[in-house]
SERO-4910 file (N, C-alpha, C, O; in steps of 0.05 Angstrom, whole numbers):
BEGIN
 pado doro    nc1    nc2    nc3   cac1   cac2   cac3    cc1    cc2    cc3    oc1    oc2    oc3
  Unk    A     75    -95   -253     74   -121   -240     64   -142   -260     48   -136   -278
  Unk    A     74   -167   -257     65   -189   -274     43   -205   -260     22   -210   -271
  Unk    A     49   -215   -236     30   -231   -221     43   -245   -198     66   -239   -192
  Unk    A     28   -263   -185     40   -278   -163     62   -296   -174     60   -307   -196
  Unk    A     84   -299   -159    107   -315   -167    108   -341   -152    111   -362   -163
  Unk    A    107   -339   -125    109   -363   -108    100   -356    -80     97   -333    -72
  Unk    A     95   -377    -65     92   -375    -36    111   -394    -22    118   -415    -33
  Unk    A    120   -386      2    138   -403     17    126   -409     44    117   -391     58
  Unk    A    127   -434     52    115   -444     77    135   -461     92    155   -469     80
  Unk    A    129   -467    117    146   -485    132    134   -513    131    111   -517    127
  Unk    A    152   -533    136    143   -561    139    161   -574    160    184   -567    163
  Unk    A    150   -593    174    165   -609    193    180   -632    179    200   -642    188
  Unk    A    169   -641    156    179   -664    143    178   -660    112    157   -662    100
  Unk    A    201   -655    100    203   -649     72    194   -673     55    179   -670     35
  Unk    A    203   -697     62    196   -721     46    166   -726     47    154   -733     27
  Unk    A    154   -723     71    125   -728     73    110   -707     57     89   -714     45
  Unk    A    119   -682     58    105   -661     42    108   -666     12     89   -662     -3
  Unk    A    132   -675      4    136   -681    -25    117   -703    -33    105   -701    -55
  Unk    A    114   -724    -18     96   -746    -25     67   -737    -27     52   -745    -44
  Unk    A     59   -719     -9     32   -708     -9     26   -694    -35      6   -699    -48
  Unk    A     44   -675    -43     38   -659    -66     44   -674    -92     32   -668   -113
  Unk    A     62   -693    -92     68   -708   -116     49   -731   -121     39   -734   -143
  Unk    A     45   -747   -100     30   -772   -104      0   -769   -100    -16   -785   -111
  Unk    A     -9   -748    -87    -37   -743    -83    -47   -721   -102    -68   -724   -115
  Unk    A    -33   -698   -102    -42   -676   -120    -31   -678   -148    -41   -665   -166
  Unk    A    -10   -694   -152      0   -698   -179     18   -676   -189     21   -673   -214
  Unk    A     31   -661   -172     47   -638   -180     76   -647   -184     85   -668   -175
  Unk    A     91   -630   -198    120   -634   -202    134   -624   -177    127   -604   -166
  Unk    A    155   -638   -169    170   -631   -145    200   -632   -150    210   -647   -167
  Unk    A    214   -616   -135    244   -617   -135    253   -612   -107    250   -591    -96
  Unk    A    266   -633    -95    275   -632    -67    305   -629    -66    320   -645    -78
  Unk    A    314   -608    -53    343   -603    -48    349   -610    -19    342   -595     -1
  Unk    A    361   -633    -15    366   -642     12    389   -627     26    391   -626     50
  Unk    A    406   -614      9    428   -598     21    418   -572     33    428   -564     54
  Unk    A    398   -560     20    387   -535     30    362   -538     46    352   -519     58
  Unk    A    351   -563     47    326   -568     61    303   -551     50    287   -540     64
  Unk    A    302   -550     23    281   -535      9    268   -553    -12    281   -567    -27
  Unk    A    241   -552    -13    225   -567    -32    210   -548    -50    195   -530    -40
  Unk    A    214   -551    -77    199   -535    -96    177   -552   -108    181   -575   -115
  Unk    A    153   -540   -110    129   -554   -121    117   -536   -142    115   -512   -138
  Unk    A    107   -547   -164     95   -531   -184     86   -546   -208     80   -570   -207
  Unk    A     84   -532   -231     75   -545   -256     97   -561   -268    118   -566   -255
  Unk    A     94   -569   -293    114   -587   -306    141   -573   -307    162   -587   -307
  Unk    A    142   -547   -308    168   -533   -310    176   -518   -284    195   -503   -284
  Unk    A    160   -522   -263    164   -507   -238    166   -477   -244    183   -463   -233
  Unk    A    148   -468   -261    149   -441   -271    139   -420   -250    123   -427   -233
  Unk    A    149   -396   -252    138   -374   -235    108   -372   -239     98   -375   -261
  Unk    A     93   -368   -217     64   -367   -218     51   -393   -212     27   -395   -209
  Unk    A     68   -414   -209     57   -441   -202     71   -452   -177     64   -474   -169
  Unk    A     90   -438   -166    107   -450   -145     97   -447   -117     89   -426   -108
  Unk    A     99   -470   -102     96   -470    -73    123   -481    -63    132   -502    -71
  Unk    A    136   -466    -45    162   -473    -35    160   -480     -6    148   -465     10
  Unk    A    171   -502      2    171   -510     31    200   -510     41    218   -520     28
  Unk    A    204   -498     65    229   -499     78    225   -515    104    206   -511    119
  Unk    A    245   -531    110    243   -547    135    246   -530    159    266   -515    161
  Unk    A    228   -532    178    230   -517    203    248   -532    221    243   -556    228
  Unk    A    270   -519    230    290   -532    247    289   -523    276    306   -530    292
  Unk    A    269   -507    282    267   -497    310    255   -517    329    250   -540    322
  Unk    A    250   -507    353    240   -525    374    210   -522    379    198   -538    394
  Unk    A    197   -501    368    168   -497    373    153   -520    361    159   -530    339
  Unk    A    132   -529    375    116   -551    366     88   -542    356     75   -556    341
  Unk    A     80   -518    365     53   -508    358     56   -484    340     56   -461    350
  Unk    A     60   -488    315     65   -466    296     40   -457    282     23   -473    275
  Unk    A     37   -431    279     15   -419    264     25   -410    237     49   -406    233
  Unk    A      6   -406    219     13   -396    193      2   -367    189    -20   -361    199
  Unk    A     17   -351    175      8   -324    168    -11   -324    144    -24   -304    138
  Unk    A    -14   -348    131    -32   -350    109    -59   -360    118    -61   -380    132
  Unk    A    -80   -346    110   -107   -356    113   -112   -379     95   -126   -398    102
  Unk    A    -99   -378     72   -101   -401     53    -86   -393     27    -84   -370     20
  Unk    A    -77   -414     13    -64   -411    -13    -81   -426    -33    -84   -450    -30
  Unk    A    -91   -413    -53   -108   -426    -73    -91   -438    -95    -71   -426   -104
  Unk    A    -98   -462   -103    -85   -476   -125   -105   -478   -148   -128   -486   -143
  Unk    A    -97   -470   -171   -115   -466   -194   -118   -492   -211    -98   -504   -219
  Unk    A   -142   -500   -215   -148   -522   -234   -164   -511   -257   -178   -491   -254
  Unk    A   -163   -525   -281   -175   -513   -305   -206   -511   -305   -216   -492   -317
  Unk    A   -220   -529   -292   -249   -530   -294   -262   -537   -268   -249   -546   -249
  Unk    A   -289   -532   -267   -304   -541   -243   -303   -571   -239   -301   -580   -217
  Unk    A   -303   -586   -261   -302   -615   -260   -277   -625   -246   -278   -646   -233
  Unk    A   -255   -610   -249   -230   -618   -237   -232   -619   -206   -219   -636   -193
  Unk    A   -249   -602   -195   -253   -602   -166   -263   -629   -156   -255   -639   -135
  Unk    A   -280   -641   -172   -292   -667   -164   -273   -690   -168   -274   -710   -153
  Unk    A   -255   -688   -187   -235   -709   -190   -216   -708   -165   -208   -729   -155
  Unk    A   -209   -684   -157   -192   -682   -133   -207   -691   -108   -194   -703    -90
  Unk    A   -233   -685   -106   -247   -694    -82   -247   -725    -81   -244   -736    -59
  Unk    A   -250   -738   -104   -248   -768   -104   -220   -777    -96   -217   -797    -81
  Unk    A   -200   -763   -105   -172   -770    -98   -168   -766    -68   -155   -782    -55
  Unk    A   -178   -744    -57   -175   -739    -28   -190   -760    -11   -180   -768     10
  Unk    A   -213   -769    -21   -228   -790     -6   -211   -816     -5   -211   -829     16
  Unk    A   -197   -822    -27   -181   -846    -28   -158   -845     -7   -150   -865      4
  Unk    A   -148   -821     -2   -124   -817     15   -130   -805     42   -112   -797     56
  Unk    A   -156   -803     48   -164   -792     74   -154   -764     80   -145   -758    102
  Unk    A   -154   -747     59   -146   -719     61   -170   -703     70   -192   -705     58
  Unk    A   -167   -687     91   -189   -671    101   -195   -648     82   -177   -633     74
  Unk    A   -221   -645     76   -229   -622     59   -257   -613     67   -272   -627     81
  Unk    A   -265   -589     57   -291   -578     63   -308   -576     38   -300   -584     17
  Unk    A   -333   -567     42   -352   -567     19   -345   -545     -1   -331   -525      6
  Unk    A   -355   -548    -25   -351   -529    -47   -368   -504    -42   -391   -506    -35
  Unk    A   -356   -480    -46   -372   -456    -45   -361   -437    -67   -343   -445    -82
  Unk    A   -371   -413    -68   -362   -394    -88   -348   -370    -77   -354   -360    -55
  Unk    A   -328   -360    -92   -314   -336    -85   -313   -319   -111   -299   -327   -130
  Unk    A   -327   -297   -111   -328   -280   -135   -337   -296   -159   -327   -291   -182
  Unk    A   -356   -314   -155   -367   -329   -177   -351   -354   -185   -359   -368   -203
  Unk    A   -329   -359   -171   -312   -382   -178   -315   -403   -157   -315   -397   -133
  Unk    A   -317   -428   -165   -321   -450   -147   -294   -459   -134   -273   -460   -148
  Unk    A   -295   -464   -108   -270   -473    -94   -278   -488    -69   -301   -487    -60
  Unk    A   -258   -503    -59   -262   -515    -32   -235   -516    -18   -214   -517    -31
  Unk    A   -236   -517      8   -212   -517     25   -204   -545     32   -220   -563     36
  Unk    A   -177   -549     33   -167   -575     43   -141   -569     59   -132   -546     59
  Unk    A   -130   -589     71   -107   -585     89    -84   -605     81    -90   -628     76
  Unk    A    -60   -595     82    -37   -612     75    -27   -627    100    -40   -626    121
  Unk    A     -5   -641     98      5   -657    120     15   -641    143     18   -652    165
  Unk    A     19   -615    139     27   -597    161      4   -582    174      8   -568    194
  Unk    A    -20   -585    162    -43   -570    172    -46   -544    159    -64   -528    166
  Unk    A    -30   -537    138    -33   -512    123    -59   -514    108    -66   -534     96
  Unk    A    -74   -491    107    -99   -490     92    -93   -482     63    -79   -463     57
  Unk    A   -104   -498     45   -103   -493     16   -131   -493      5   -150   -504     17
  Unk    A   -135   -480    -18   -160   -481    -32   -155   -492    -60   -135   -484    -73
  Unk    A   -172   -509    -70   -173   -515    -99   -193   -496   -111   -217   -496   -103
  Unk    A   -185   -480   -131   -203   -461   -144   -205   -466   -174   -185   -471   -187
  Unk    A   -229   -464   -184   -233   -469   -213   -227   -444   -229   -235   -422   -222
  Unk    A   -213   -448   -251   -207   -427   -270   -227   -426   -293   -223   -412   -313
  Unk    A   -249   -441   -291   -268   -444   -313   -278   -416   -322   -282   -412   -346
  Unk    A   -284   -398   -304   -294   -372   -310   -273   -350   -306   -280   -327   -304
  Unk    A   -248   -358   -304   -227   -339   -297   -216   -325   -322   -216   -336   -344
  Unk    A   -208   -300   -318   -194   -285   -338   -169   -274   -325   -166   -274   -301
  Unk    A   -150   -264   -342   -126   -253   -331   -102   -271   -335    -99   -282   -357
  Unk    A    -86   -275   -315    -61   -290   -317    -67   -319   -324    -83   -332   -310
  Unk    A    -55   -330   -345    -61   -358   -354    -49   -379   -335    -31   -373   -319
  Unk    A    -58   -403   -339    -48   -426   -324    -20   -434   -334    -12   -424   -356
  Unk    A     -6   -451   -319     19   -461   -327     16   -486   -345     -4   -488   -360
  Unk    A     34   -505   -342     35   -529   -359     30   -554   -341     44   -557   -321
  Unk    A     12   -570   -350      6   -594   -334     29   -614   -334     45   -615   -353
  Unk    A     32   -628   -312     52   -649   -309     40   -676   -317     21   -685   -304
  Unk    A     51   -688   -338     39   -712   -349     40   -736   -330     22   -753   -330
  Unk    A     60   -736   -313     63   -758   -294     45   -753   -270     39   -729   -263
  Unk    A     35   -774   -257     20   -770   -232     -8   -781   -234    -17   -790   -256
  Unk    A    -22   -781   -212    -48   -794   -210    -72   -778   -220    -94   -789   -223
  Unk    A    -68   -752   -226    -90   -735   -236    -87   -730   -266    -65   -725   -276
  Unk    A   -110   -732   -280   -109   -727   -309    -98   -699   -315   -106   -680   -301
  Unk    A    -81   -696   -335    -69   -670   -341    -90   -648   -347    -85   -625   -342
  Unk    A   -114   -656   -357   -134   -636   -363   -148   -626   -338   -163   -606   -339
  Unk    A   -143   -639   -315   -155   -630   -290   -135   -621   -269   -142   -612   -248
  Unk    A   -110   -622   -276    -89   -619   -256    -84   -590   -247    -90   -571   -263
  Unk    A    -75   -586   -223    -67   -560   -213    -45   -549   -231    -25   -563   -236
  Unk    A    -48   -524   -240    -29   -512   -258    -23   -482   -251    -16   -467   -268
  Unk    A    -26   -475   -226    -20   -448   -218    -28   -443   -189    -41   -459   -177
  Unk    A    -19   -420   -179    -27   -411   -152    -43   -385   -154    -40   -370   -172
  Unk    A    -59   -381   -134    -74   -356   -131   -104   -360   -131   -114   -378   -144
  Unk    A   -118   -343   -117   -108   -321   -100    -92   -332    -76    -96   -354    -67
  Unk    A    -75   -314    -65    -61   -320    -40    -73   -302    -19    -77   -278    -23
  Unk    A    -80   -314      4    -95   -300     25    -79   -299     50    -71   -319     62
  Unk    A    -74   -274     59    -56   -269     82    -73   -258    105    -90   -241    102
  Unk    A    -67   -268    129    -80   -257    153    -65   -232    162    -40   -231    160
  Unk    A    -80   -212    170    -67   -188    180    -82   -176    203   -107   -173    202
  Unk    A    -69   -170    226    -82   -158    249    -86   -128    244   -100   -114    259
  Unk    A    -72   -117    223    -74    -89    216    -77    -86    186    -58    -78    172
  Unk    A   -101    -92    176   -105    -91    147   -100    -64    135    -90    -62    112
  Unk    A   -106    -41    149    -99    -15    137    -69    -11    133    -61      1    113
  Unk    A    -53    -22    151    -24    -19    149    -14    -36    126      1    -27    109
  Unk    A    -21    -62    126    -12    -80    105    -23    -71     78     -9    -71     58
  Unk    A    -48    -62     78    -60    -52     53    -46    -27     43    -43    -24     19
  Unk    A    -37    -10     62    -22     14     54      4      7     40     13     20     21
  Unk    A     18    -14     50     43    -23     38     37    -33      9     52    -26     -9
  Unk    A     16    -49      6     10    -60    -20      1    -38    -40      9    -38    -63
  Unk    A    -15    -19    -30    -26      1    -48     -8     24    -53     -3     32    -76
  Unk    A      4     35    -32     19     60    -34     48     57    -41     60     75    -53
  Unk    A     59     34    -35     88     29    -41     91     10    -64    107     15    -82
  Unk    A     76    -12    -63     79    -32    -85     60    -25   -109     62    -37   -130
  Unk    A     42     -5   -105     24      5   -126      5    -17   -136     -1    -17   -160
  Unk    A     -4    -34   -118    -24    -53   -126    -52    -40   -125    -57    -23   -108
  Unk    A    -70    -48   -142    -96    -37   -143   -115    -52   -124   -117    -76   -126
  Unk    A   -128    -37   -106   -149    -49    -89   -174    -53   -106   -186    -34   -116
  Unk    A   -182    -78   -109   -202    -85   -129   -230    -88   -116   -250    -80   -128
  Unk    A   -231   -100    -92   -257   -107    -81   -255   -113    -51   -233   -115    -40
  Unk    A   -278   -116    -39   -280   -124    -11   -301   -146    -10   -320   -147    -26
  Unk    A   -298   -165      9   -318   -186     13   -316   -197     41   -298   -189     56
  Unk    A   -334   -215     48   -334   -228     74   -328   -258     69   -340   -270     51
  Unk    A   -310   -269     85   -305   -298     82   -329   -314     93   -347   -302    105
  Unk    A   -329   -340     90   -351   -356    100   -351   -356    131   -371   -363    143
  Unk    A   -329   -348    143   -328   -345    172   -334   -316    180   -332   -309    204
  Unk    A   -343   -300    161   -352   -272    165   -329   -253    171   -333   -232    184
  Unk    A   -304   -260    163   -282   -241    166   -281   -222    142   -287   -230    120
  Unk    A   -273   -197    147   -271   -177    126   -246   -183    110   -225   -190    120
  Unk    A   -248   -180     83   -226   -186     65   -223   -164     44   -243   -154     34
  Unk    A   -198   -156     38   -192   -137     17   -178   -151     -6   -161   -168     -1
  Unk    A   -185   -145    -30   -174   -158    -54   -156   -138    -69   -165   -116    -76
  Unk    A   -131   -146    -73   -112   -129    -88   -104   -143   -114    -98   -167   -114
  Unk    A   -105   -128   -136    -99   -138   -162    -70   -135   -169    -58   -114   -164
  Unk    A    -58   -156   -180    -30   -156   -189    -29   -161   -219    -41   -181   -228
  Unk    A    -17   -144   -234    -15   -148   -263    -42   -149   -276    -59   -132   -271
  Unk    A    -47   -169   -294    -72   -171   -308    -94   -184   -291   -116   -188   -301
  Unk    A    -88   -191   -266   -108   -201   -248   -117   -229   -252   -103   -246   -263
  Unk    A   -142   -235   -244   -152   -262   -244   -141   -277   -220   -128   -266   -203
  Unk    A   -147   -303   -220   -138   -319   -197   -108   -317   -192    -99   -316   -169
  Unk    A    -92   -317   -213    -63   -316   -211    -52   -288   -205    -28   -285   -204
  Unk    A    -69   -268   -203    -61   -241   -198    -76   -227   -176    -83   -204   -178
  Unk    A    -82   -242   -155    -97   -230   -132    -84   -238   -106    -76   -260   -101
  Unk    A    -81   -217    -89    -72   -220    -62    -94   -211    -43   -103   -188    -46
  Unk    A   -103   -228    -25   -126   -221     -8   -115   -217     21   -100   -233     31
  Unk    A   -124   -196     33   -118   -191     62   -142   -198     78   -164   -187     74
  Unk    A   -139   -216     97   -161   -225    114   -157   -213    142   -136   -217    154
  Unk    A   -177   -199    151   -175   -186    177   -175   -207    199   -193   -222    203
  Unk    A   -152   -207    213   -148   -227    235   -137   -212    259   -113   -209    261
  Unk    A   -155   -203    277   -146   -185    299   -124   -196    316   -107   -181    326
  Unk    A   -122   -222    319   -102   -234    336    -76   -237    321    -74   -251    301
  Unk    A    -55   -223    330    -29   -224    317    -17   -252    319    -21   -266    339
  Unk    A     -3   -260    298      9   -286    298     38   -284    306     53   -266    296
  Unk    A     47   -301    324     75   -300    333     93   -311    310     90   -334    302
  Unk    A    111   -294    301    129   -302    279    151   -321    289    158   -320    313
  Unk    A    161   -337    271    183   -354    278    208   -337    281    210   -315    270
  Unk    A    228   -347    296    253   -332    300    266   -324    273    275   -302    270
  Unk    A    266   -343    255    276   -338    228    252   -339    210    240   -360    206
  Unk    A    243   -316    198    219   -316    182    222   -335    158    241   -335    144
  Unk    A    201   -352    155    201   -372    134    180   -365    113    184   -367     89
  Unk    A    156   -356    123    134   -353    105    137   -327     88    143   -306     98
  Unk    A    133   -331     62    136   -309     43    116   -311     21    106   -333     15
  Unk    A    109   -288      9     94   -288    -16    110   -271    -35    118   -248    -28
  Unk    A    115   -281    -59    132   -268    -79    115   -259   -102     98   -273   -112
  Unk    A    121   -235   -112    107   -223   -135    128   -217   -156    150   -208   -150
  Unk    A    121   -223   -181    139   -218   -204    134   -190   -215    111   -181   -217
  Unk    A    156   -176   -222    154   -149   -233    172   -149   -258    192   -163   -260
  Unk    A    164   -134   -279    178   -134   -304    189   -107   -313    200   -105   -335
  Unk    A    187    -87   -296    196    -61   -303    217    -51   -283    212    -49   -260
  Unk    A    241    -45   -294    263    -36   -277    256    -10   -263    262     -7   -239
  Unk    A    244      8   -277    237     34   -265    217     31   -242    220     45   -222
  Unk    A    198     13   -245    179      9   -223    193     -3   -199    188      5   -176
  Unk    A    210    -23   -204    226    -35   -182    242    -14   -168    242    -14   -143
  Unk    A    256      3   -182    273     23   -170    256     44   -155    265     54   -134
  Unk    A    232     50   -165    215     69   -151    206     58   -124    204     73   -104
  Unk    A    200     32   -123    192     19    -98    215     20    -78    211     27    -54
  Unk    A    239     14    -87    263     15    -69    267     43    -59    273     46    -35
  Unk    A    265     63    -76    269     91    -67    248     99    -46    255    114    -28
  Unk    A    223     91    -50    203     97    -30    209     85     -3    205     97     18
  Unk    A    218     60     -3    225     46     22    247     61     36    247     64     60
  Unk    A    267     70     20    289     85     32    280    112     44    288    119     66
  Unk    A    263    126     29    253    152     39    237    149     65    239    166     83
  Unk    A    222    127     67    205    122     91    221    108    112    210    103    134
  Unk    A    246    101    106    264     87    125    251     60    134    253     53    158
  Unk    A    239     46    115    228     20    121    249     -1    116    262     -1     96
  Unk    A    251    -20    134    271    -41    132    266    -58    107    243    -67    102
  Unk    A    287    -63     92    285    -80     68    312    -91     62    332    -83     73
  Unk    A    312   -110     44    337   -123     35    335   -130      5    314   -138     -4
  Unk    A    357   -125     -9    358   -132    -37    379   -153    -42    402   -151    -32
  Unk    A    371   -175    -56    389   -197    -61    390   -203    -91    370   -205   -104
  Unk    A    415   -204   -102    419   -212   -130    422   -242   -130    443   -253   -120
  Unk    A    403   -257   -141    404   -286   -141    422   -297   -162    439   -314   -156
  Unk    A    419   -288   -186    435   -297   -208    434   -275   -229    421   -255   -225
  Unk    A    447   -279   -251    448   -259   -272    419   -252   -282    405   -270   -291
  Unk    A    412   -227   -279    386   -218   -288    363   -221   -268    341   -213   -274
  Unk    A    367   -234   -245    346   -239   -226    352   -226   -199    373   -232   -187
  Unk    A    335   -207   -190    341   -192   -165    315   -190   -150    293   -186   -161
  Unk    A    316   -193   -123    293   -193   -106    295   -172    -84    316   -168    -72
  Unk    A    272   -160    -79    269   -141    -57    253   -154    -35    231   -164    -41
  Unk    A    263   -155    -10    249   -168     12    240   -147     32    256   -130     41
  Unk    A    214   -147     38    203   -128     58    187   -145     78    170   -161     71
  Unk    A    193   -140    104    178   -155    125    154   -137    133    158   -115    144
  Unk    A    130   -148    129    106   -133    135    101   -135    166    113   -151    180
  Unk    A     82   -118    175     75   -117    203     64   -144    212     65   -151    236
  Unk    A     53   -160    193     42   -186    200     64   -206    208     58   -226    221
  Unk    A     88   -201    199    110   -219    203    118   -234    178    139   -247    177
  Unk    A    101   -233    158    106   -247    133    126   -230    116    126   -206    119
  Unk    A    141   -244    100    159   -230     81    145   -227     54    136   -247     43
  Unk    A    144   -203     44    133   -198     17    157   -192     -1    173   -174      5
  Unk    A    159   -207    -22    182   -205    -40    174   -195    -68    154   -205    -79
  Unk    A    188   -176    -78    184   -166   -106    208   -175   -122    231   -167   -116
  Unk    A    204   -193   -142    226   -204   -157    226   -193   -186    206   -195   -200
  Unk    A    248   -182   -194    252   -171   -221    269   -190   -237    291   -196   -229
  Unk    A    258   -198   -260    273   -215   -279    279   -199   -304    261   -195   -321
  Unk    A    303   -189   -306    310   -171   -329    316   -186   -354    321   -174   -375
  Unk    A    316   -213   -353    322   -229   -377    297   -233   -394    299   -241   -417
  Unk    A    273   -228   -382    248   -231   -397    237   -204   -408    216   -204   -421
***
């Protein structure tokens, strides 16, 4: 495994979401109006930095998220305070700074009500940051340049954890309690660090999934043998999955977890 690749969320308004992440957070964006998909990330929209939004076209008005939160990585502790000043200017709701495994972070909410965290990479090791986007309201030295950890709610953490550990071969690294006193399991991806951690948050109440699953977390993998071993295990266990060839050299495995979220393993054979 290499590390986190992307997360996919729903939005009611693509243009409003693009303005939020571009004009307030200072990130690079690419909006495809034909497919109703918005890509957000670093200067190159590189894997490991991407947040993808798909427009929700259904009729439900009270949507929940399978994500407890998605952390966005900034280079230093000081960057957190530049973003807090920016959020104050634009009346963005956020919470106080606290620590997670010795790293400073705080929670904020986007225009859809999705929970995000800004987390400092100042003491981080493992997967490196991406490339800052020179355009925008935030100084490049303080700008968001990656995603992770990604935190998923699960009503059955042993089941979801078994998928991550026994089939995807992720290493269970630690356990902790959230500030709301929920139990959390930490799984390491690749060389780890903020960009290589998937957290399972114990959430006893199951979340009602959308008719067409939108929310996904994608992991990058770089070994063909490992990818094939995962596929073979899924077949042996008769677990539902789907394999899609996106383009030359890029192939993804989609597995729908008990939580309702889609976990994607993407193999890039060109790297």
